[in-house]
N, CA, C and O atoms as a GROMACS GRO file, in nm:
protein
  476
    1MET      N    1   1.320  -0.202   0.389
    1MET     CA    2   1.177  -0.196   0.462
    1MET      C    3   1.219  -0.172   0.621
    1MET      O    4   1.150  -0.127   0.712
    2LYS      N    5   1.367  -0.222   0.623
    2LYS     CA    6   1.450  -0.233   0.782
    2LYS      C    7   1.446  -0.070   0.788
    2LYS      O    8   1.467  -0.035   0.904
    3LEU      N    9   1.430   0.027   0.711
    3LEU     CA   10   1.494   0.175   0.694
    3LEU      C   11   1.371   0.232   0.783
    3LEU      O   12   1.388   0.301   0.883
    4PHE      N   13   1.235   0.192   0.728
    4PHE     CA   14   1.112   0.224   0.767
    4PHE      C   15   1.096   0.252   0.915
    4PHE      O   16   1.066   0.154   0.984
    5THR      N   17   1.108   0.366   0.975
    5THR     CA   18   1.097   0.412   1.086
    5THR      C   19   0.993   0.544   1.126
    5THR      O   20   1.023   0.629   1.209
    6TYR      N   21   0.829   0.542   1.027
    6TYR     CA   22   0.734   0.616   1.083
    6TYR      C   23   0.771   0.745   0.957
    6TYR      O   24   0.711   0.852   0.969
    7GLN      N   25   0.848   0.732   0.868
    7GLN     CA   26   0.817   0.838   0.761
    7GLN      C   27   0.737   0.873   0.732
    7GLN      O   28   0.642   0.796   0.720
    8ASN      N   29   0.723   1.021   0.700
    8ASN     CA   30   0.591   1.030   0.588
    8ASN      C   31   0.647   1.081   0.482
    8ASN      O   32   0.721   1.178   0.469
    9ILE      N   33   0.587   0.973   0.375
    9ILE     CA   34   0.641   0.969   0.269
    9ILE      C   35   0.500   1.020   0.160
    9ILE      O   36   0.380   1.003   0.184
   10GLU      N   37   0.560   1.082   0.042
   10GLU     CA   38   0.459   1.105  -0.039
   10GLU      C   39   0.374   0.959  -0.134
   10GLU      O   40   0.441   0.882  -0.203
   11GLY      N   41   0.284   0.950  -0.126
   11GLY     CA   42   0.181   0.849  -0.153
   11GLY      C   43   0.214   0.827  -0.315
   11GLY      O   44   0.216   0.710  -0.354
   12SER      N   45   0.234   0.909  -0.388
   12SER     CA   46   0.313   0.877  -0.531
   12SER      C   47   0.408   0.747  -0.564
   12SER      O   48   0.408   0.671  -0.661
   13LEU      N   49   0.489   0.749  -0.442
   13LEU     CA   50   0.586   0.629  -0.442
   13LEU      C   51   0.547   0.516  -0.450
   13LEU      O   52   0.621   0.432  -0.501
   14PHE      N   53   0.386   0.470  -0.390
   14PHE     CA   54   0.320   0.379  -0.370
   14PHE      C   55   0.198   0.355  -0.425
   14PHE      O   56   0.110   0.285  -0.375
   15GLY      N   57   0.191   0.431  -0.558
   15GLY     CA   58   0.086   0.453  -0.663
   15GLY      C   59  -0.061   0.484  -0.562
   15GLY      O   60  -0.166   0.421  -0.572
   16ILE      N   61  -0.040   0.564  -0.491
   16ILE     CA   62  -0.133   0.628  -0.445
   16ILE      C   63  -0.169   0.792  -0.414
   16ILE      O   64  -0.062   0.852  -0.431
   17LYS      N   65  -0.254   0.869  -0.383
   17LYS     CA   66  -0.270   0.999  -0.377
   17LYS      C   67  -0.224   1.068  -0.278
   17LYS      O   68  -0.164   1.174  -0.292
   18SER      N   69  -0.256   0.989  -0.124
   18SER     CA   70  -0.221   1.038  -0.026
   18SER      C   71  -0.096   1.017   0.048
   18SER      O   72  -0.029   0.916   0.024
   19PRO      N   73  -0.059   1.100   0.132
   19PRO     CA   74   0.080   1.052   0.201
   19PRO      C   75   0.072   0.946   0.269
   19PRO      O   76  -0.040   0.908   0.302
   20LEU      N   77   0.186   0.872   0.308
   20LEU     CA   78   0.222   0.760   0.379
   20LEU      C   79   0.313   0.742   0.486
   20LEU      O   80   0.434   0.753   0.469
   21THR      N   81   0.260   0.715   0.597
   21THR     CA   82   0.336   0.706   0.708
   21THR      C   83   0.404   0.514   0.697
   21THR      O   84   0.342   0.407   0.696
   22LEU      N   85   0.550   0.546   0.691
   22LEU     CA   86   0.577   0.376   0.696
   22LEU      C   87   0.566   0.359   0.816
   22LEU      O   88   0.568   0.455   0.894
   23SER      N   89   0.553   0.243   0.854
   23SER     CA   90   0.565   0.163   1.013
   23SER      C   91   0.740   0.109   0.985
   23SER      O   92   0.816   0.085   0.891
   24LYS      N   93   0.738   0.111   1.148
   24LYS     CA   94   0.897   0.063   1.183
   24LYS      C   95   0.851  -0.108   1.248
   24LYS      O   96   0.794  -0.142   1.352
   25PHE      N   97   0.896  -0.172   1.156
   25PHE     CA   98   0.844  -0.313   1.176
   25PHE      C   99   0.910  -0.388   1.281
   25PHE      O  100   1.011  -0.326   1.317
   26ARG      N  101   0.889  -0.519   1.359
   26ARG     CA  102   0.941  -0.582   1.447
   26ARG      C  103   0.964  -0.727   1.406
   26ARG      O  104   0.997  -0.822   1.477
   27LYS      N  105   0.939  -0.721   1.270
   27LYS     CA  106   0.996  -0.866   1.248
   27LYS      C  107   0.937  -0.865   1.083
   27LYS      O  108   0.818  -0.840   1.063
   28ILE      N  109   1.033  -0.895   0.966
   28ILE     CA  110   1.049  -0.917   0.844
   28ILE      C  111   1.126  -1.054   0.789
   28ILE      O  112   1.246  -1.085   0.782
   29ASP      N  113   1.004  -1.123   0.754
   29ASP     CA  114   1.069  -1.234   0.711
   29ASP      C  115   0.992  -1.297   0.575
   29ASP      O  116   0.884  -1.261   0.528
   30LYS      N  117   1.074  -1.392   0.531
   30LYS     CA  118   0.961  -1.426   0.385
   30LYS      C  119   0.811  -1.529   0.450
   30LYS      O  120   0.812  -1.566   0.568
   31TYR      N  121   0.737  -1.552   0.391
   31TYR     CA  122   0.648  -1.654   0.422
   31TYR      C  123   0.645  -1.767   0.370
   31TYR      O  124   0.720  -1.779   0.274
   32ILE      N  125   0.570  -1.880   0.404
   32ILE     CA  126   0.586  -1.994   0.310
   32ILE      C  127   0.456  -2.047   0.371
   32ILE      O  128   0.452  -2.004   0.487
   33SER      N  129   0.371  -2.106   0.348
   33SER     CA  130   0.252  -2.159   0.433
   33SER      C  131   0.302  -2.300   0.442
   33SER      O  132   0.390  -2.355   0.375
   34ALA      N  133   0.226  -2.347   0.540
   34ALA     CA  134   0.250  -2.486   0.623
   34ALA      C  135   0.249  -2.611   0.526
   34ALA      O  136   0.334  -2.700   0.534
   35ASP      N  137   0.128  -2.613   0.417
   35ASP     CA  138   0.143  -2.700   0.284
   35ASP      C  139   0.286  -2.653   0.202
   35ASP      O  140   0.359  -2.742   0.158
   36GLY      N  141   0.312  -2.547   0.188
   36GLY     CA  142   0.424  -2.488   0.101
   36GLY      C  143   0.357  -2.465  -0.036
   36GLY      O  144   0.419  -2.482  -0.140
   37LYS      N  145   0.238  -2.430  -0.033
   37LYS     CA  146   0.168  -2.376  -0.140
   37LYS      C  147   0.146  -2.244  -0.177
   37LYS      O  148   0.102  -2.210  -0.287
   38THR      N  149   0.183  -2.160  -0.072
   38THR     CA  150   0.147  -2.040  -0.078
   38THR      C  151   0.284  -1.950  -0.047
   38THR      O  152   0.285  -1.934   0.075
   39GLU      N  153   0.374  -1.900  -0.092
   39GLU     CA  154   0.484  -1.819  -0.043
   39GLU      C  155   0.518  -1.640  -0.123
   39GLU      O  156   0.548  -1.622  -0.241
   40ILE      N  157   0.501  -1.539  -0.024
   40ILE     CA  158   0.505  -1.451  -0.018
   40ILE      C  159   0.663  -1.377  -0.003
   40ILE      O  160   0.732  -1.415   0.091
   41ASP      N  161   0.710  -1.285  -0.084
   41ASP     CA  162   0.869  -1.254  -0.073
   41ASP      C  163   0.889  -1.178   0.086
   41ASP      O  164   0.990  -1.209   0.149
   42ILE      N  165   0.810  -1.097   0.137
   42ILE     CA  166   0.811  -1.045   0.269
   42ILE      C  167   0.680  -1.020   0.341
   42ILE      O  168   0.581  -0.973   0.285
   43LEU      N  169   0.686  -1.057   0.474
   43LEU     CA  170   0.568  -1.047   0.522
   43LEU      C  171   0.631  -0.970   0.662
   43LEU      O  172   0.711  -1.020   0.740
   44ALA      N  173   0.572  -0.838   0.672
   44ALA     CA  174   0.653  -0.753   0.785
   44ALA      C  175   0.570  -0.715   0.873
   44ALA      O  176   0.462  -0.670   0.836
   45GLU      N  177   0.603  -0.725   1.016
   45GLU     CA  178   0.507  -0.704   1.128
   45GLU      C  179   0.523  -0.610   1.245
   45GLU      O  180   0.619  -0.603   1.321
   46ASN      N  181   0.430  -0.549   1.246
   46ASN     CA  182   0.390  -0.457   1.364
   46ASN      C  183   0.270  -0.444   1.402
   46ASN      O  184   0.214  -0.550   1.430
   47LYS      N  185   0.203  -0.339   1.416
   47LYS     CA  186   0.069  -0.363   1.456
   47LYS      C  187  -0.038  -0.370   1.373
   47LYS      O  188  -0.158  -0.378   1.395
   48ILE      N  189   0.049  -0.366   1.238
   48ILE     CA  190  -0.033  -0.396   1.122
   48ILE      C  191   0.048  -0.499   1.024
   48ILE      O  192   0.162  -0.498   1.070
   49ARG      N  193   0.046  -0.587   0.912
   49ARG     CA  194   0.088  -0.654   0.858
   49ARG      C  195   0.099  -0.624   0.713
   49ARG      O  196  -0.010  -0.610   0.658
   50TRP      N  197   0.191  -0.613   0.647
   50TRP     CA  198   0.250  -0.598   0.540
   50TRP      C  199   0.269  -0.725   0.428
   50TRP      O  200   0.366  -0.794   0.462
   51ALA      N  201   0.212  -0.768   0.318
   51ALA     CA  202   0.282  -0.858   0.252
   51ALA      C  203   0.330  -0.776   0.110
   51ALA      O  204   0.268  -0.691   0.046
   52VAL      N  205   0.448  -0.828   0.090
   52VAL     CA  206   0.535  -0.767  -0.042
   52VAL      C  207   0.585  -0.874  -0.120
   52VAL      O  208   0.645  -0.974  -0.081
   53GLU      N  209   0.550  -0.835  -0.253
   53GLU     CA  210   0.580  -0.898  -0.366
   53GLU      C  211   0.681  -0.826  -0.439
   53GLU      O  212   0.672  -0.706  -0.468
   54ILE      N  213   0.806  -0.926  -0.477
   54ILE     CA  214   0.908  -0.824  -0.528
   54ILE      C  215   0.947  -0.886  -0.639
   54ILE      O  216   1.031  -0.976  -0.633
   55LYS      N  217   0.875  -0.832  -0.796
   55LYS     CA  218   0.924  -0.908  -0.913
   55LYS      C  219   1.055  -0.816  -0.994
   55LYS      O  220   1.039  -0.698  -1.024
   56TRP      N  221   1.162  -0.877  -1.018
   56TRP     CA  222   1.282  -0.814  -1.080
   56TRP      C  223   1.291  -0.883  -1.213
   56TRP      O  224   1.374  -0.970  -1.241
   57LYS      N  225   1.181  -0.830  -1.304
   57LYS     CA  226   1.156  -0.887  -1.442
   57LYS      C  227   1.176  -0.782  -1.579
   57LYS      O  228   1.123  -0.683  -1.529
   58THR      N  229   1.201  -0.754  -1.669
   58THR     CA  230   1.210  -0.677  -1.761
   58THR      C  231   1.067  -0.672  -1.839
   58THR      O  232   1.053  -0.602  -1.939
   59LYS      N  233   0.974  -0.742  -1.791
   59LYS     CA  234   0.841  -0.712  -1.857
   59LYS      C  235   0.776  -0.624  -1.725
   59LYS      O  236   0.812  -0.629  -1.607
   60ALA      N  237   0.650  -0.527  -1.796
   60ALA     CA  238   0.581  -0.515  -1.647
   60ALA      C  239   0.492  -0.586  -1.607
   60ALA      O  240   0.442  -0.661  -1.692
   61ALA      N  241   0.451  -0.590  -1.497
   61ALA     CA  242   0.336  -0.624  -1.447
   61ALA      C  243   0.199  -0.638  -1.468
   61ALA      O  244   0.138  -0.533  -1.445
   62GLY      N  245   0.138  -0.717  -1.499
   62GLY     CA  246  -0.025  -0.692  -1.533
   62GLY      C  247  -0.118  -0.782  -1.435
   62GLY      O  248  -0.104  -0.858  -1.339
   63VAL      N  249  -0.211  -0.733  -1.509
   63VAL     CA  250  -0.331  -0.752  -1.417
   63VAL      C  251  -0.349  -0.947  -1.378
   63VAL      O  252  -0.432  -0.975  -1.292
   64LYS      N  253  -0.296  -1.024  -1.422
   64LYS     CA  254  -0.273  -1.128  -1.347
   64LYS      C  255  -0.196  -1.163  -1.272
   64LYS      O  256  -0.214  -1.266  -1.207
   65GLU      N  257  -0.083  -1.085  -1.260
   65GLU     CA  258   0.011  -1.091  -1.150
   65GLU      C  259  -0.044  -1.009  -1.035
   65GLU      O  260  -0.024  -1.046  -0.919
   66ILE      N  261  -0.125  -0.881  -1.067
   66ILE     CA  262  -0.156  -0.819  -0.946
   66ILE      C  263  -0.278  -0.913  -0.838
   66ILE      O  264  -0.278  -0.921  -0.716
   67ASP      N  265  -0.378  -0.978  -0.945
   67ASP     CA  266  -0.516  -1.085  -0.881
   67ASP      C  267  -0.414  -1.174  -0.790
   67ASP      O  268  -0.403  -1.163  -0.668
   68SER      N  269  -0.339  -1.270  -0.876
   68SER     CA  270  -0.284  -1.365  -0.796
   68SER      C  271  -0.212  -1.295  -0.684
   68SER      O  272  -0.215  -1.357  -0.578
   69PHE      N  273  -0.146  -1.179  -0.683
   69PHE     CA  274  -0.099  -1.155  -0.554
   69PHE      C  275  -0.178  -1.116  -0.440
   69PHE      O  276  -0.141  -1.147  -0.327
   70PHE      N  277  -0.297  -1.042  -0.465
   70PHE     CA  278  -0.391  -1.009  -0.395
   70PHE      C  279  -0.448  -1.145  -0.326
   70PHE      O  280  -0.465  -1.160  -0.205
   71ARG      N  281  -0.471  -1.228  -0.417
   71ARG     CA  282  -0.562  -1.336  -0.363
   71ARG      C  283  -0.450  -1.452  -0.291
   71ARG      O  284  -0.492  -1.567  -0.288
   72LYS      N  285  -0.335  -1.430  -0.244
   72LYS     CA  286  -0.272  -1.502  -0.178
   72LYS      C  287  -0.241  -1.417  -0.054
   72LYS      O  288  -0.232  -1.478   0.053
   73ALA      N  289  -0.221  -1.264  -0.056
   73ALA     CA  290  -0.194  -1.166   0.040
   73ALA      C  291  -0.290  -1.123   0.094
   73ALA      O  292  -0.279  -1.146   0.215
   74SER      N  293  -0.374  -1.075   0.073
   74SER     CA  294  -0.504  -1.007   0.136
   74SER      C  295  -0.548  -1.125   0.259
   74SER      O  296  -0.594  -1.074   0.361
   75PRO      N  297  -0.540  -1.240   0.257
   75PRO     CA  298  -0.600  -1.326   0.370
   75PRO      C  299  -0.449  -1.294   0.509
   75PRO      O  300  -0.462  -1.320   0.628
   76LEU      N  301  -0.359  -1.252   0.463
   76LEU     CA  302  -0.246  -1.273   0.559
   76LEU      C  303  -0.209  -1.128   0.595
   76LEU      O  304  -0.150  -1.117   0.702
   77ALA      N  305  -0.234  -1.011   0.522
   77ALA     CA  306  -0.202  -0.895   0.576
   77ALA      C  307  -0.289  -0.813   0.545
   77ALA      O  308  -0.391  -0.850   0.486
   78GLU      N  309  -0.262  -0.646   0.587
   78GLU     CA  310  -0.361  -0.575   0.580
   78GLU      C  311  -0.348  -0.454   0.476
   78GLU      O  312  -0.434  -0.387   0.420
   79LYS      N  313  -0.188  -0.449   0.471
   79LYS     CA  314  -0.153  -0.381   0.309
   79LYS      C  315  -0.058  -0.461   0.267
   79LYS      O  316   0.029  -0.516   0.335
   80CYS      N  317  -0.080  -0.468   0.125
   80CYS     CA  318  -0.029  -0.510   0.034
   80CYS      C  319   0.067  -0.442  -0.076
   80CYS      O  320   0.024  -0.343  -0.136
   81TRP      N  321   0.185  -0.487  -0.103
   81TRP     CA  322   0.287  -0.392  -0.184
   81TRP      C  323   0.311  -0.487  -0.277
   81TRP      O  324   0.339  -0.605  -0.255
   82TYR      N  325   0.298  -0.419  -0.406
   82TYR     CA  326   0.383  -0.520  -0.534
   82TYR      C  327   0.458  -0.412  -0.571
   82TYR      O  328   0.436  -0.293  -0.591
   83ILE      N  329   0.585  -0.511  -0.577
   83ILE     CA  330   0.686  -0.385  -0.654
   83ILE      C  331   0.738  -0.466  -0.777
   83ILE      O  332   0.756  -0.587  -0.775
   84SER      N  333   0.762  -0.382  -0.887
   84SER     CA  334   0.762  -0.434  -0.998
   84SER      C  335   0.913  -0.354  -1.075
   84SER      O  336   0.908  -0.231  -1.087
   85LYS      N  337   1.032  -0.423  -1.121
   85LYS     CA  338   1.120  -0.340  -1.192
   85LYS      C  339   1.089  -0.293  -1.316
   85LYS      O  340   1.121  -0.182  -1.358
   86ALA      N  341   1.030  -0.370  -1.373
   86ALA     CA  342   0.978  -0.300  -1.523
   86ALA      C  343   0.827  -0.212  -1.492
   86ALA      O  344   0.767  -0.165  -1.589
   87GLY      N  345   0.781  -0.196  -1.376
   87GLY     CA  346   0.632  -0.101  -1.357
   87GLY      C  347   0.519  -0.194  -1.393
   87GLY      O  348   0.525  -0.316  -1.373
   88PHE      N  349   0.410  -0.127  -1.450
   88PHE     CA  350   0.299  -0.186  -1.460
   88PHE      C  351   0.199  -0.172  -1.545
   88PHE      O  352   0.158  -0.055  -1.542
   89THR      N  353   0.149  -0.229  -1.609
   89THR     CA  354   0.028  -0.190  -1.736
   89THR      C  355  -0.041  -0.127  -1.662
   89THR      O  356  -0.039  -0.144  -1.540
   90GLU      N  357  -0.126  -0.028  -1.732
   90GLU     CA  358  -0.261   0.052  -1.706
   90GLU      C  359  -0.373   0.000  -1.606
   90GLU      O  360  -0.431   0.043  -1.506
   91GLU      N  361  -0.371  -0.112  -1.682
   91GLU     CA  362  -0.490  -0.209  -1.637
   91GLU      C  363  -0.414  -0.282  -1.494
   91GLU      O  364  -0.471  -0.288  -1.384
   92ALA      N  365  -0.355  -0.305  -1.506
   92ALA     CA  366  -0.267  -0.339  -1.371
   92ALA      C  367  -0.260  -0.194  -1.219
   92ALA      O  368  -0.262  -0.214  -1.097
   93LYS      N  369  -0.256  -0.132  -1.255
   93LYS     CA  370  -0.242   0.010  -1.181
   93LYS      C  371  -0.391   0.018  -1.137
   93LYS      O  372  -0.438   0.039  -1.025
   94ALA      N  373  -0.454  -0.005  -1.261
   94ALA     CA  374  -0.610  -0.007  -1.200
   94ALA      C  375  -0.674  -0.074  -1.110
   94ALA      O  376  -0.760  -0.045  -1.026
   95LEU      N  377  -0.613  -0.176  -1.141
   95LEU     CA  378  -0.688  -0.321  -1.045
   95LEU      C  379  -0.583  -0.307  -0.897
   95LEU      O  380  -0.643  -0.305  -0.790
   96ALA      N  381  -0.508  -0.302  -0.895
   96ALA     CA  382  -0.411  -0.226  -0.773
   96ALA      C  383  -0.469  -0.130  -0.701
   96ALA      O  384  -0.501  -0.145  -0.583
   97SER      N  385  -0.484  -0.045  -0.756
   97SER     CA  386  -0.599   0.082  -0.708
   97SER      C  387  -0.706   0.048  -0.643
   97SER      O  388  -0.720   0.085  -0.527
   98GLN      N  389  -0.794  -0.026  -0.703
   98GLN     CA  390  -0.914  -0.076  -0.703
   98GLN      C  391  -0.895  -0.170  -0.549
   98GLN      O  392  -0.980  -0.156  -0.461
   99LYS      N  393  -0.778  -0.262  -0.532
   99LYS     CA  394  -0.799  -0.355  -0.434
   99LYS      C  395  -0.707  -0.261  -0.305
   99LYS      O  396  -0.690  -0.306  -0.192
  100GLY      N  397  -0.670  -0.162  -0.338
  100GLY     CA  398  -0.578  -0.086  -0.229
  100GLY      C  399  -0.460  -0.138  -0.218
  100GLY      O  400  -0.394  -0.117  -0.117
  101ILE      N  401  -0.408  -0.226  -0.332
  101ILE     CA  402  -0.251  -0.258  -0.307
  101ILE      C  403  -0.155  -0.131  -0.354
  101ILE      O  404  -0.180  -0.057  -0.450
  102LEU      N  405  -0.019  -0.119  -0.250
  102LEU     CA  406   0.028  -0.039  -0.295
  102LEU      C  407   0.156  -0.067  -0.419
  102LEU      O  408   0.227  -0.166  -0.431
  103PHE      N  409   0.155   0.047  -0.495
  103PHE     CA  410   0.284  -0.055  -0.599
  103PHE      C  411   0.364   0.007  -0.617
  103PHE      O  412   0.336   0.126  -0.603
  104SER      N  413   0.523  -0.027  -0.660
  104SER     CA  414   0.612   0.074  -0.688
  104SER      C  415   0.698   0.015  -0.780
  104SER      O  416   0.732  -0.102  -0.763
  105ALA      N  417   0.744   0.088  -0.891
  105ALA     CA  418   0.864   0.056  -0.952
  105ALA      C  419   0.995   0.082  -0.946
  105ALA      O  420   1.027   0.156  -0.853
  106GLU      N  421   1.082   0.045  -1.015
  106GLU     CA  422   1.198   0.077  -0.978
  106GLU      C  423   1.267   0.207  -0.985
  106GLU      O  424   1.387   0.221  -0.965
  107LYS      N  425   1.189   0.297  -1.013
  107LYS     CA  426   1.192   0.437  -1.027
  107LYS      C  427   1.146   0.462  -0.909
  107LYS      O  428   1.230   0.532  -0.853
  108GLU      N  429   1.052   0.441  -0.834
  108GLU     CA  430   0.972   0.481  -0.709
  108GLU      C  431   1.097   0.417  -0.604
  108GLU      O  432   1.118   0.501  -0.516
  109LEU      N  433   1.155   0.335  -0.592
  109LEU     CA  434   1.248   0.238  -0.539
  109LEU      C  435   1.349   0.350  -0.502
  109LEU      O  436   1.376   0.395  -0.390
  110GLN      N  437   1.403   0.388  -0.632
  110GLN     CA  438   1.551   0.436  -0.637
  110GLN      C  439   1.497   0.574  -0.567
  110GLN      O  440   1.596   0.623  -0.514
  111ILE      N  441   1.382   0.658  -0.544
  111ILE     CA  442   1.345   0.771  -0.538
  111ILE      C  443   1.364   0.756  -0.365
  111ILE      O  444   1.432   0.822  -0.286
  112LEU      N  445   1.277   0.649  -0.347
  112LEU     CA  446   1.285   0.576  -0.172
  112LEU      C  447   1.405   0.593  -0.106
  112LEU      O  448   1.427   0.666  -0.010
  113GLU      N  449   1.504   0.499  -0.183
  113GLU     CA  450   1.636   0.479  -0.127
  113GLU      C  451   1.668   0.624  -0.099
  113GLU      O  452   1.666   0.672   0.015
  114ASN      N  453   1.697   0.691  -0.207
  114ASN     CA  454   1.748   0.837  -0.202
  114ASN      C  455   1.676   0.929  -0.063
  114ASN      O  456   1.747   1.012  -0.006
  115LYS      N  457   1.561   0.909  -0.027
  115LYS     CA  458   1.503   0.987   0.096
  115LYS      C  459   1.562   0.899   0.206
  115LYS      O  460   1.609   0.975   0.291
  116PHE      N  461   1.580   0.776   0.239
  116PHE     CA  462   1.667   0.753   0.344
  116PHE      C  463   1.792   0.753   0.383
  116PHE      O  464   1.832   0.754   0.499
  117ASP      N  465   1.884   0.751   0.238
  117ASP     CA  466   2.019   0.797   0.229
  117ASP      C  467   2.018   0.974   0.339
  117ASP      O  468   2.089   1.009   0.434
  118LYS      N  469   1.929   1.031   0.283
  118LYS     CA  470   1.935   1.182   0.370
  118LYS      C  471   1.918   1.175   0.511
  118LYS      O  472   1.982   1.249   0.586
  119THR      N  473   1.816   1.068   0.561
  119THR     CA  474   1.817   1.085   0.714
  119THR      C  475   1.929   1.039   0.808
  119THR      O  476   1.919   1.057   0.929
   0.00000   0.00000   0.00000
């Protein structure tokens, strides 16, 4: 996310159909609520706030994981992005799309990384 500088990227890398402009963030940090009950891997801020969850497991993310992330992240951020190394179940993709959550698997991250290597 530190390499995001207003690039226009195909939305398919984030589970959406339309292109996406990647904001340049002024602050990128882990988030832990004051009571310690809510943790978000990345909270990135600029004009809008992004919440990002990263799961580097061998099992595809399902509806339960997407729903849990949405419940904790949506009050804190305008954009939510779930990254799962193993990808997503079809039901999880449908729920993410319904709730407006961006989602990427390892394959999409590698493509994204290659795009930044060329800039």
